[in-house]
N, C-alpha and C positions, 0 to 999 in steps of 0.2 A: 954508482951510488944507488942504493935501493930506494924504493918508494917511501918506506918508513923514515929513512934519513932525510929525504927531500921534504916530507911533510913536517918533520921537526925543524928543519932549516927555514922553511917558509913561515911556520908559526912564529919562530923567533924573529925573523926579519920583519914580519908584519907588525908584531908587538913593538919591536924596537923603534921602528920608524914612527909609528903613531905615538908612542910614549915620548920620544924626543920632541915631536911637534907640539904636543900638549905641554911638556915640561918647559920649553923655552917660550911658548906662546903665553902660558899662564904667568910665568915669572915676569914677562914684559907687561902684562895687563894688571896683575894683582900685586899688592904690596904685603904679602904674608910671608911667614917663615918658609925657607926652602924645603924643610921636611914635609910640611903640609902640602906644598905644591907637588912634591914627588909622589906622595900618597894619592892625591887626587888624580894626578896624571896616570899612575899605574892602574887605578880602578877604571878610569875612562878608557884606557888602552885595552884592558881586558874585555870590556864590553864591546868596544867598537872594532877591534882587530878581527880580520877574517880567520876562520878556523879551518885547518887542513887536516885530512885524515885519509887513511888507506882503507878501502872497502873492497870486499870480494863480491863482484857482480857476475853471476853466472860462471863462477869458478875462475874469473880473471881478476887479479888485483888491479884496482884503479885508484888514482889520486883524486879526491873530491874536495871541494871547497864550499863552506857555508859562511855566509855573511849576512848581517842584519839588513843590509841595503838591497840584497838580492833575494828573490823568492825561490825557495828550494835549494837544491845542490847543483853545483857546476862542476863538470868533469874537466880535469886539466890534462 
């Protein structure tokens, strides 16, 4: 599996897990329409989910992660 495919998979998994947590958590706490809960969950997941990307550092492709809770980039 190439690094770009891994980055895409990690981006999807990170978003999906956080989206589902917000989706079921908000539906348990709030009594609003499910459409609004899904939209709010999607927006929150887009902001909070870690971002993965492939960058070429000194000619070597590396998988990097950026997250709002971590300072800078983390190499995987």
